[in-house]
All heavy atoms as an XYZ file, in Angstrom:
872
protein
N     155.979    144.447     77.317
C     154.973    145.467     77.538
C     155.596    146.634     78.299
O     156.269    146.457     79.300
C     153.821    144.875     78.338
C     152.710    145.832     78.583
S     151.397    144.988     79.443
C     150.697    146.357     80.266
N     155.362    147.819     77.822
C     155.934    149.017     78.438
C     155.219    149.337     79.748
O     154.018    149.161     79.877
C     155.834    150.193     77.489
N     156.008    149.787     80.726
C     155.481    150.170     82.032
C     155.901    151.597     82.332
O     156.944    152.062     81.883
C     156.053    149.269     83.127
C     155.592    147.844     83.062
C     156.207    147.069     84.184
C     157.368    146.295     83.585
N     158.025    145.398     84.490
N     155.081    152.260     83.121
C     155.407    153.602     83.593
C     155.760    153.486     85.067
O     154.930    153.135     85.891
C     154.214    154.538     83.398
C     154.458    155.941     83.871
C     153.224    156.788     83.610
C     153.397    158.203     84.089
N     152.195    159.009     83.842
N     157.023    153.752     85.391
C     157.511    153.661     86.755
C     157.845    155.053     87.246
O     158.606    155.775     86.602
C     158.771    152.777     86.820
O     158.494    151.515     86.222
C     159.222    152.572     88.247
N     157.281    155.427     88.387
C     157.563    156.733     88.986
C     158.387    156.503     90.247
O     157.957    155.791     91.154
C     156.281    157.507     89.306
C     155.479    157.729     88.026
C     156.607    158.828     89.976
C     154.150    158.390     88.235
N     159.580    157.092     90.280
C     160.509    156.938     91.397
C     160.664    158.290     92.077
O     160.902    159.296     91.412
C     161.885    156.446     90.895
C     162.861    156.305     92.040
C     161.755    155.132     90.147
N     160.521    158.316     93.404
C     160.750    159.566     94.136
C     162.179    159.567     94.651
O     162.637    158.622     95.273
C     159.765    159.710     95.298
O     160.010    158.733     96.267
N     162.888    160.633     94.340
C     164.290    160.768     94.737
C     164.594    162.247     94.906
O     164.061    163.088     94.179
C     165.219    160.103     93.687
C     165.060    160.738     92.336
C     166.656    160.127     94.126
N     165.422    162.591     95.881
C     165.798    163.986     96.096
C     166.794    164.399     95.030
O     167.872    163.834     94.923
C     166.417    164.176     97.474
C     165.437    164.354     98.564
C     166.138    164.833     99.807
C     165.116    165.148    100.878
N     165.764    165.622    102.090
N     166.417    165.385     94.253
C     167.283    165.927     93.218
C     167.599    167.364     93.604
O     166.810    168.266     93.374
C     166.590    165.855     91.856
C     166.179    164.449     91.427
C     165.293    164.515     90.212
C     167.391    163.605     91.162
N     168.760    167.569     94.195
C     169.078    168.858     94.779
C     169.664    169.861     93.789
O     169.500    171.055     93.952
C     170.054    168.659     95.937
C     169.543    167.727     97.044
C     170.635    167.475     98.068
C     168.315    168.306     97.705
N     170.357    169.378     92.764
C     171.014    170.316     91.856
C     171.036    169.738     90.437
O     170.552    168.638     90.188
C     172.439    170.603     92.323
S     173.542    169.188     92.235
N     171.588    170.494     89.515
C     171.660    170.062     88.124
C     172.557    168.847     87.946
O     172.267    167.964     87.137
C     172.162    171.215     87.252
C     171.252    172.439     87.184
C     171.921    173.546     86.395
C     169.929    172.088     86.570
N     173.640    168.788     88.708
C     174.536    167.630     88.614
C     173.839    166.357     89.086
O     174.040    165.292     88.513
C     175.806    167.867     89.433
C     176.777    168.817     88.794
C     178.053    168.893     89.611
C     179.051    169.816     88.977
N     180.306    169.861     89.746
N     173.031    166.468     90.124
C     172.279    165.309     90.627
C     171.337    164.792     89.536
O     171.244    163.593     89.297
C     171.466    165.669     91.854
S     172.409    166.106     93.305
N     170.643    165.707     88.885
C     169.697    165.322     87.828
C     170.418    164.637     86.681
O     169.961    163.613     86.169
C     168.961    166.544     87.313
C     168.047    167.146     88.321
C     167.344    168.346     87.750
N     166.862    169.170     88.848
C     166.651    170.440     88.782
N     166.872    171.098     87.664
N     166.226    171.112     89.820
N     171.543    165.197     86.265
C     172.288    164.612     85.159
C     172.810    163.224     85.517
O     172.764    162.305     84.701
C     173.451    165.517     84.760
C     173.007    166.792     84.090
C     174.166    167.735     83.841
O     175.268    167.543     84.325
N     173.894    168.785     83.065
N     173.297    163.073     86.735
C     173.842    161.783     87.168
C     172.745    160.718     87.208
O     172.943    159.601     86.725
C     174.483    161.945     88.546
C     175.116    160.711     89.086
C     176.387    160.364     88.370
C     177.060    159.204     89.065
N     178.270    158.785     88.411
N     171.586    161.064     87.755
C     170.470    160.111     87.814
C     170.008    159.752     86.399
O     169.738    158.589     86.092
C     169.311    160.676     88.669
C     168.053    159.858     88.508
C     169.722    160.730     90.122
N     169.948    160.752     85.521
C     169.532    160.521     84.135
C     170.502    159.558     83.444
O     170.085    158.622     82.759
C     169.478    161.848     83.389
C     169.017    161.741     81.972
S     167.253    161.620     81.805
C     166.793    163.308     81.875
N     171.801    159.754     83.625
C     172.800    158.886     83.002
C     172.733    157.467     83.544
O     172.866    156.500     82.788
C     174.204    159.451     83.204
C     174.497    160.653     82.343
C     175.905    161.160     82.584
C     176.187    162.396     81.779
N     177.547    162.911     82.031
N     172.533    157.322     84.849
C     172.458    155.990     85.450
C     171.260    155.207     84.921
O     171.369    154.028     84.598
C     172.385    156.093     86.974
C     173.680    156.463     87.683
C     173.405    156.740     89.159
C     174.705    155.362     87.546
N     170.113    155.862     84.831
C     168.910    155.179     84.352
C     169.016    154.887     82.859
O     168.561    153.847     82.391
C     167.652    156.010     84.673
C     167.461    156.094     86.184
C     166.409    155.398     84.042
C     166.335    157.013     86.606
N     169.624    155.784     82.106
C     169.728    155.606     80.658
C     170.591    154.403     80.275
O     170.475    153.887     79.163
C     170.280    156.867     80.017
N     171.433    153.937     81.178
C     172.281    152.772     80.894
C     171.489    151.469     80.836
O     171.946    150.500     80.251
C     173.377    152.640     81.955
C     174.433    153.713     81.860
C     175.480    153.525     82.930
C     176.514    154.632     82.886
N     177.519    154.484     83.958
N     170.309    151.455     81.433
C     169.479    150.238     81.439
C     168.881    149.993     80.062
O     168.571    150.931     79.324
C     168.360    150.366     82.473
C     168.786    150.428     83.935
C     167.590    150.746     84.807
C     169.413    149.118     84.360
N     168.684    148.722     79.742
C     168.072    148.371     78.465
C     166.554    148.413     78.574
O     165.982    148.118     79.608
C     168.506    146.961     78.054
C     169.970    146.861     77.709
C     170.356    145.468     77.255
O     169.462    144.712     76.818
O     171.539    145.145     77.355
N     165.910    148.798     77.486
C     164.457    148.795     77.432
C     163.810    150.089     77.867
O     162.595    150.132     78.053
N     164.580    151.145     78.024
C     164.025    152.433     78.440
C     163.586    153.206     77.200
O     164.352    153.387     76.268
C     165.071    153.265     79.208
C     165.576    152.523     80.433
C     164.520    154.632     79.569
C     164.625    152.462     81.582
N     162.328    153.662     77.193
C     161.802    154.460     76.092
C     161.963    155.948     76.365
O     162.413    156.696     75.508
C     160.307    154.142     75.874
O     160.160    152.736     75.706
C     159.783    154.852     74.651
N     161.589    156.389     77.574
C     161.735    157.804     77.915
C     161.964    157.964     79.410
O     161.529    157.148     80.218
C     160.508    158.604     77.484
O     159.412    158.286     78.307
N     162.654    159.064     79.737
C     162.926    159.431     81.128
C     162.527    160.890     81.284
O     162.972    161.741     80.520
C     164.416    159.264     81.472
C     164.892    157.838     81.201
C     164.681    159.647     82.923
C     166.393    157.688     81.267
N     161.683    161.157     82.278
C     161.247    162.534     82.546
C     161.537    162.837     84.006
O     161.095    162.114     84.901
C     159.735    162.710     82.267
C     159.295    164.116     82.613
C     159.415    162.374     80.830
N     162.287    163.918     84.242
C     162.601    164.333     85.603
C     161.748    165.547     85.941
O     161.718    166.517     85.195
C     164.096    164.666     85.741
C     164.921    163.393     85.560
C     164.385    165.303     87.080
C     166.408    163.593     85.669
N     161.053    165.467     87.071
C     160.225    166.584     87.547
C     160.835    167.110     88.846
O     160.611    166.535     89.917
C     158.795    166.119     87.777
C     157.848    167.259     88.085
O     158.318    168.422     88.122
O     156.656    167.002     88.294
N     161.643    168.175     88.770
C     162.316    168.668     89.973
C     161.375    169.277     91.010
O     161.691    169.284     92.186
C     163.294    169.721     89.437
C     162.790    170.086     88.102
C     162.003    168.935     87.584
N     160.220    169.766     90.594
C     159.305    170.365     91.565
C     158.676    169.305     92.469
O     158.392    169.560     93.631
C     158.217    171.158     90.855
O     157.435    170.307     90.040
N     158.455    168.102     91.946
C     157.878    167.011     92.730
C     158.931    166.030     93.237
O     158.606    165.084     93.954
C     156.869    166.231     91.887
C     155.666    167.036     91.468
C     154.747    166.184     90.635
C     153.570    166.962     90.104
N     152.732    166.141     89.213
N     160.196    166.211     92.827
C     161.288    165.286     93.150
C     160.961    163.870     92.695
O     161.087    162.904     93.447
C     161.613    165.301     94.644
C     162.414    166.517     95.030
O     163.183    167.043     94.241
N     162.231    166.971     96.255
N     160.534    163.742     91.438
C     160.223    162.430     90.882
C     160.919    162.240     89.540
O     161.232    163.201     88.843
C     158.708    162.244     90.661
O     158.242    163.238     89.757
C     157.939    162.292     91.957
N     161.155    160.975     89.218
C     161.681    160.579     87.923
C     160.688    159.585     87.340
O     160.368    158.581     87.969
C     163.068    159.918     88.049
C     163.585    159.492     86.695
C     164.046    160.849     88.729
N     160.167    159.877     86.152
C     159.218    158.994     85.490
C     159.945    158.265     84.369
O     160.521    158.897     83.490
C     158.038    159.793     84.907
O     157.441    160.549     85.968
C     157.004    158.872     84.294
N     159.912    156.932     84.434
C     160.594    156.097     83.447
C     159.555    155.270     82.714
O     158.750    154.579     83.341
C     161.626    155.176     84.130
C     162.348    154.333     83.103
C     162.608    155.968     84.952
N     159.563    155.339     81.388
C     158.652    154.539     80.571
C     159.483    153.585     79.736
O     160.431    154.000     79.060
C     157.778    155.437     79.672
C     156.909    156.353     80.532
C     156.905    154.583     78.743
C     156.094    157.349     79.763
N     159.131    152.301     79.799
C     159.847    151.300     79.020
C     159.666    149.911     79.595
O     158.885    149.695     80.523
N     160.421    148.976     79.026
C     160.323    147.573     79.432
C     161.260    147.217     80.570
O     161.311    146.059     80.988
C     160.639    146.667     78.234
C     159.599    146.805     77.133
O     158.440    147.088     77.461
O     159.959    146.628     75.952
N     162.028    148.152     81.081
C     163.007    147.871     82.127
C     162.322    147.475     83.433
O     161.227    147.935     83.747
C     163.901    149.079     82.357
N     162.984    146.605     84.173
C     162.475    146.128     85.453
C     162.547    147.258     86.485
O     163.592    147.890     86.651
C     163.322    144.938     85.909
C     162.803    144.282     87.166
O     161.613    144.478     87.488
O     163.582    143.567     87.825
N     161.454    147.551     87.202
C     161.467    148.630     88.202
C     162.493    148.408     89.314
O     163.041    149.365     89.851
C     160.046    148.619     88.770
C     159.216    147.984     87.718
C     160.100    147.009     87.025
N     162.777    147.153     89.647
C     163.769    146.873     90.684
C     165.159    147.291     90.211
O     165.949    147.858     90.965
C     163.741    145.373     91.062
C     164.844    145.038     92.043
C     162.388    144.995     91.628
N     165.463    147.052     88.936
C     166.757    147.463     88.389
C     166.862    148.990     88.327
O     167.928    149.553     88.555
C     166.966    146.871     87.001
C     167.195    145.378     87.024
C     167.454    144.846     85.639
C     167.672    143.350     85.682
N     167.911    142.798     84.343
N     165.738    149.639     88.039
C     165.734    151.102     87.997
C     166.050    151.660     89.379
O     166.898    152.543     89.527
C     164.373    151.636     87.502
C     164.142    151.243     86.039
C     164.283    153.146     87.665
C     162.739    151.519     85.544
N     165.405    151.138     90.398
C     165.615    151.641     91.756
C     167.021    151.331     92.240
O     167.645    152.128     92.944
C     164.524    151.132     92.727
C     164.427    152.022     93.967
C     164.774    149.740     93.185
C     163.789    153.314     93.733
N     167.585    150.191     91.840
C     168.965    149.867     92.221
C     169.943    150.850     91.607
O     170.892    151.287     92.257
C     169.325    148.445     91.784
C     168.799    147.378     92.700
C     169.285    146.013     92.264
C     168.732    144.932     93.165
N     169.187    143.592     92.748
N     169.717    151.226     90.347
C     170.596    152.193     89.688
C     170.520    153.563     90.358
O     171.526    154.222     90.556
C     170.239    152.332     88.203
C     170.763    151.231     87.348
C     172.261    151.348     87.235
C     172.792    150.316     86.281
N     174.249    150.356     86.192
N     169.315    153.984     90.717
C     169.155    155.290     91.358
C     169.782    155.270     92.745
O     170.414    156.240     93.158
C     167.666    155.691     91.422
C     167.480    156.964     92.221
C     167.099    155.859     90.033
N     169.659    154.159     93.454
C     170.224    154.064     94.800
C     171.747    153.984     94.794
O     172.362    154.151     95.837
C     169.640    152.870     95.539
C     168.239    153.145     96.032
C     167.705    152.016     96.854
N     166.357    152.320     97.325
C     165.554    151.432     97.867
N     165.959    150.184     98.002
N     164.355    151.789     98.265
N     172.362    153.723     93.648
C     173.822    153.796     93.571
C     174.281    155.223     93.843
O     175.356    155.442     94.397
C     174.311    153.382     92.182
C     174.275    151.907     91.929
C     174.735    151.555     90.528
O     175.278    152.417     89.812
O     174.546    150.388     90.141
N     173.465    156.185     93.452
C     173.825    157.590     93.625
C     173.146    158.208     94.839
O     173.796    158.847     95.654
C     173.461    158.372     92.360
C     173.798    159.818     92.430
C     175.104    160.232     92.515
C     172.800    160.765     92.427
C     175.427    161.574     92.588
C     173.108    162.120     92.489
C     174.419    162.510     92.575
N     171.861    158.051     94.958
C     171.090    158.577     96.084
C     170.515    157.404     96.862
O     169.755    156.602     96.331
C     169.926    159.453     95.608
C     170.345    160.756     95.050
C     170.540    161.727     96.181
N     170.954    163.005     95.633
C     171.836    163.778     96.220
N     172.386    163.415     97.330
N     172.171    164.920     95.691
N     170.849    157.310     98.135
C     170.402    156.182     98.953
C     168.901    156.243     99.246
O     168.265    155.233     99.438
C     171.178    156.142    100.271
C     172.668    155.997    100.088
C     173.019    154.679     99.448
C     174.518    154.556     99.307
N     174.929    153.457     98.499
N     168.339    157.438     99.286
C     166.922    157.577     99.626
C     166.081    157.693     98.356
O     165.683    158.776     97.956
C     166.706    158.796    100.515
O     167.097    159.952     99.809
N     165.831    156.566     97.724
C     164.979    156.522     96.538
C     163.922    155.447     96.753
O     164.198    154.400     97.322
C     165.806    156.203     95.301
N     162.697    155.734     96.313
C     161.600    154.791     96.499
C     160.690    154.815     95.283
O     160.557    155.847     94.617
C     160.800    155.144     97.751
N     160.058    153.687     95.013
C     159.117    153.593     93.904
C     157.767    154.125     94.380
O     157.231    153.664     95.386
C     158.970    152.139     93.410
C     160.302    151.658     92.840
C     157.873    152.027     92.377
C     160.303    150.209     92.412
N     157.230    155.114     93.663
C     155.914    155.658     94.005
C     154.798    154.857     93.361
O     153.818    154.535     94.003
C     155.815    157.125     93.577
C     156.445    158.076     94.538
C     156.116    159.517     94.210
O     155.219    159.776     93.385
O     156.779    160.383     94.777
N     154.945    154.568     92.061
C     153.896    153.807     91.391
C     154.444    153.115     90.149
O     155.426    153.551     89.565
C     152.723    154.716     91.003
O     153.123    155.613     89.996
N     153.770    152.033     89.783
C     154.075    151.275     88.572
C     152.746    151.017     87.881
O     151.785    150.581     88.510
C     154.753    149.926     88.890
C     156.051    150.150     89.673
C     155.039    149.153     87.620
C     156.654    148.881     90.213
N     152.694    151.289     86.589
C     151.456    151.069     85.865
C     151.664    151.197     84.377
O     152.771    151.464     83.908
N     150.600    151.037     83.610
C     150.714    151.185     82.165
C     150.877    152.657     81.786
O     150.323    153.534     82.447
C     149.392    150.629     81.634
C     148.441    150.806     82.752
C     149.250    150.654     84.016
N     151.661    152.919     80.753
C     151.815    154.317     80.329
C     150.520    154.835     79.719
O     149.837    154.139     78.978
C     152.937    154.265     79.294
C     152.944    152.872     78.803
C     152.447    152.002     79.925
N     150.177    156.048     80.048
C     148.967    156.665     79.526
C     149.365    157.787     78.592
O     150.351    158.475     78.807
C     148.117    157.236     80.663
C     147.603    156.185     81.614
C     146.815    156.829     82.726
C     146.356    155.779     83.721
N     145.675    156.390     84.857
N     148.570    157.979     77.583
C     148.794    159.110     76.683
C     148.300    160.361     77.391
O     147.115    160.497     77.667
C     148.024    158.907     75.368
C     148.517    157.745     74.545
C     149.930    157.961     74.044
O     150.306    159.119     73.762
O     150.668    156.975     73.953
N     149.232    161.234     77.723
C     148.873    162.442     78.441
C     148.698    163.595     77.465
O     149.455    163.732     76.516
C     149.956    162.783     79.461
C     150.099    161.722     80.524
C     151.169    162.077     81.531
O     151.631    163.239     81.520
O     151.536    161.208     82.307
N     147.687    164.382     77.711
C     147.467    165.563     76.884
C     148.446    166.636     77.309
O     148.562    166.952     78.492
C     146.034    166.065     77.055
C     144.993    165.098     76.567
C     143.619    165.656     76.791
C     142.552    164.663     76.369
N     141.216    165.180     76.658
N     149.129    167.183     76.345
C     150.089    168.230     76.642
C     149.360    169.563     76.681
O     148.794    170.008     75.695
C     151.199    168.265     75.603
C     152.066    167.039     75.643
C     153.219    167.178     74.695
C     154.098    165.943     74.758
N     155.233    166.054     73.847
N     149.368    170.145     77.846
C     148.741    171.452     78.028
C     149.840    172.496     78.090
O     150.869    172.299     78.733
C     147.939    171.471     79.330
C     146.812    170.472     79.358
C     146.124    170.468     80.712
O     146.484    171.301     81.575
O     145.247    169.635     80.901
N     149.592    173.588     77.430
C     150.566    174.668     77.475
C     150.421    175.403     78.792
O     149.353    175.893     79.139
C     150.351    175.618     76.304
C     150.689    175.010     74.975
C     150.600    176.034     73.862
O     150.758    177.240     74.141
O     150.366    175.614     72.728
N     151.506    175.476     79.514
C     151.495    176.158     80.801
C     151.981    177.576     80.590
O     153.061    177.798     80.064
C     152.396    175.429     81.791
C     151.930    174.027     82.095
C     152.853    173.361     83.065
C     152.406    171.934     83.350
N     153.333    171.249     84.241
N     151.164    178.508     81.017
C     151.531    179.903     80.870
C     151.727    180.512     82.244
O     150.878    180.392     83.110
C     150.441    180.668     80.120
C     150.265    180.193     78.698
C     149.134    180.933     78.009
O     148.389    181.647     78.636
N     149.027    180.733     76.708
N     152.867    181.144     82.408
C     153.131    181.838     83.659
C     153.514    180.940     84.818
O     153.466    181.365     85.949
N     153.886    179.690     84.567
C     154.272    178.795     85.637
C     155.775    178.919     85.849
O     156.558    178.758     84.922
C     153.908    177.331     85.298
C     154.396    176.405     86.383
C     152.410    177.198     85.105
N     156.161    179.217     87.061
C     157.566    179.370     87.382
C     158.100    178.084     88.000
O     157.496    177.538     88.916
C     157.780    180.525     88.355
C     157.395    181.906     87.842
C     157.564    182.920     88.958
C     158.246    182.279     86.652
N     159.210    177.630     87.481
C     159.869    176.449     88.025
C     161.010    176.934     88.902
O     161.814    177.765     88.471
C     160.404    175.550     86.881
C     161.135    174.354     87.450
C     159.267    175.118     85.974
N     161.112    176.421     90.129
C     162.201    176.867     90.993
C     163.555    176.478     90.399
O     163.721    175.382     89.886
C     161.944    176.146     92.317
C     161.015    175.045     91.985
C     160.258    175.446     90.768
N     164.489    177.403     90.488
C     165.813    177.179     89.930
C     166.683    176.504     90.976
O     166.790    176.980     92.106
C     166.449    178.513     89.486
C     167.846    178.293     88.962
C     165.579    179.180     88.450
N     167.277    175.396     90.599
C     168.159    174.667     91.502
C     169.573    175.234     91.407
O     169.965    175.753     90.371
C     168.171    173.191     91.132
N     170.322    175.127     92.475
C     171.707    175.586     92.390
C     172.500    174.707     91.426
O     172.109    173.580     91.134
C     172.224    175.422     93.831
C     171.304    174.455     94.462
C     169.985    174.597     93.777
N     173.608    175.228     90.927
C     174.396    174.465     89.960
C     174.982    173.210     90.573
O     175.153    172.213     89.893
C     175.493    175.340     89.374
C     174.946    176.406     88.478
C     176.030    177.058     87.705
C     175.396    178.076     86.762
N     176.334    178.604     85.823
N     175.324    173.241     91.836
C     175.867    172.059     92.509
C     175.463    172.086     93.977
O     175.583    173.100     94.632
C     177.378    172.017     92.388
N     174.999    170.952     94.452
C     174.664    170.851     95.866
C     175.944    170.538     96.641
O     176.997    170.300     96.060
C     173.608    169.784     96.098
S     174.112    168.114     95.671
N     175.841    170.500     97.934
C     177.019    170.285     98.761
C     177.614    168.903     98.525
O     178.814    168.730     98.567
C     176.650    170.455    100.226
C     177.849    170.473    101.150
C     177.455    170.771    102.575
O     176.290    170.705    102.934
N     178.425    171.094    103.397
N     176.794    167.916     98.231
C     177.286    166.559     98.008
C     178.006    166.439     96.671
O     178.987    165.723     96.560
C     176.117    165.582     98.056
C     176.551    164.171     97.882
C     175.414    163.219     98.040
N     175.910    161.873     97.827
C     175.169    160.822     97.745
N     173.876    160.935     97.876
N     175.680    159.640     97.547
N     177.526    167.146     95.648
C     178.121    167.040     94.319
C     179.319    167.961     94.130
O     180.169    167.710     93.290
C     177.077    167.368     93.252
S     175.753    166.176     93.175
N     179.349    169.046     94.880
C     180.414    170.020     94.719
C     181.696    169.482     95.347
O     181.709    169.049     96.488
C     180.018    171.336     95.378
C     180.803    172.507     94.849
O     181.467    172.353     93.812
O     180.742    173.575     95.465
N     182.763    169.512     94.596
C     184.041    168.991     95.063
C     184.990    170.168     95.267
O     185.186    170.991     94.376
C     184.646    168.006     94.041
C     185.983    167.501     94.520
C     183.697    166.856     93.806
N     185.568    170.201     96.422
C     186.525    171.249     96.738
C     187.882    170.607     97.005
O     187.973    169.625     97.724
C     186.091    172.020     97.983
C     184.908    172.865     97.762
C     183.610    172.460     97.712
C     184.890    174.263     97.526
N     182.776    173.500     97.464
C     183.553    174.637     97.352
C     185.858    175.241     97.455
C     183.183    175.943     97.105
C     185.474    176.538     97.215
C     184.158    176.878     97.046
N     188.911    171.183     96.434
C     190.266    170.722     96.680
C     191.008    171.809     97.446
O     191.012    172.964     97.036
C     191.000    170.437     95.367
C     190.398    169.303     94.596
C     189.600    169.530     93.492
C     190.614    167.999     94.987
C     189.043    168.491     92.782
C     190.064    166.941     94.286
C     189.287    167.199     93.186
O     188.732    166.167     92.477
N     191.619    171.424     98.523
C     192.386    172.377     99.316
C     193.854    172.116     99.049
O     194.361    171.019     99.276
C     192.072    172.235    100.819
C     192.921    173.190    101.639
C     190.601    172.447    101.058
N     194.517    173.129     98.546
C     195.926    173.012     98.239
C     196.665    174.030     99.093
O     196.403    175.236     99.013
C     196.199    173.284     96.738
C     197.667    173.182     96.432
C     195.386    172.335     95.885
N     197.553    173.528     99.891
C     198.323    174.426    100.734
C     199.477    175.029     99.963
O     200.168    174.354     99.214
N     199.668    176.296    100.153
C     200.779    176.981     99.495
C     201.791    177.365    100.561
O     201.626    178.357    101.259
C     200.269    178.207     98.745
C     199.360    177.856     97.599
C     198.931    179.098     96.838
O     199.624    180.130     96.916
O     197.897    179.024     96.178
N     202.779    176.552    100.685
C     203.826    176.807    101.659
C     205.068    177.238    100.898
O     205.757    176.417    100.293
C     204.084    175.554    102.490
C     204.990    175.839    103.661
O     205.233    177.027    103.952
O     205.450    174.873    104.298
N     205.332    178.526    100.900
C     206.451    179.062    100.133
C     207.806    178.764    100.801
O     208.843    178.879    100.190
C     206.296    180.560     99.941
C     205.088    180.920     99.118
C     204.002    181.553     99.688
C     205.030    180.604     97.764
C     202.899    181.883     98.942
C     203.922    180.928     97.017
C     202.859    181.568     97.613
O     201.748    181.892     96.865
N     207.770    178.414    102.062
C     209.027    178.210    102.790
C     209.295    176.737    103.066
O     209.902    176.387    104.048
C     208.987    179.005    104.095
C     208.754    180.468    103.853
C     207.524    181.044    104.114
C     209.770    181.265    103.347
C     207.309    182.399    103.890
C     209.554    182.608    103.098
C     208.315    183.159    103.380
O     208.115    184.481    103.134
N     208.845    175.871    102.200
C     209.039    174.450    102.439
C     210.387    173.960    101.937
O     210.760    172.824    102.166
C     207.920    173.647    101.753
O     208.002    173.828    100.364
N     211.131    174.801    101.278
C     212.442    174.398    100.772
C     213.521    175.186    101.507
O     213.284    176.247    102.059
C     212.527    174.586     99.272
C     212.219    176.002     98.814
C     213.221    176.941     98.710
C     210.913    176.369     98.500
C     212.944    178.231     98.321
C     210.624    177.668     98.095
C     211.640    178.596     98.005
O     211.368    179.859     97.608
N     214.696    174.687    101.453
C     215.819    175.320    102.132
C     216.460    176.370    101.220
O     216.763    176.090    100.069
C     216.839    174.261    102.501
S     218.279    174.926    103.352
N     216.648    177.543    101.744
C     217.310    178.586    100.966
C     218.303    179.318    101.844
O     218.049    179.566    103.017
C     216.295    179.558    100.377
O     215.689    180.282    101.423
N     219.375    179.631    101.266
C     220.401    180.364    102.006
C     220.517    181.744    101.382
O     220.716    181.892    100.185
C     221.764    179.625    101.944
C     221.620    178.263    102.560
C     222.830    180.454    102.633
C     222.853    177.425    102.419
N     220.376    182.753    102.200
C     220.457    184.130    101.700
C     221.818    184.704    101.795
O     222.670    184.544    102.451
C     219.473    185.022    102.450
C     218.014    184.658    102.261
C     217.164    185.552    103.152
C     217.603    184.880    100.818
């Protein structure tokens, strides 16, 4: 029987969203995954165990919690006009990787 599991997790940037989506998609029995960045929630519909879903999300983000579990409902799709979604940065501080390479031009011996 399919269940609708809503997990609250901080999704700070696009990389965070993609990583969480990939982690959850690896589980068996998932029908759909919907990420809502404005509410910081991930809605998962399928036969997957909610405990396994939360364990996968916590591999990446330690602060994840289950908001609700219930039967999936057929939601009416309403066209939203004029609703602005906040734009997330391309990478948050945790996802952004910086490499520092020192350029020491005088590290070798030279005789003039």
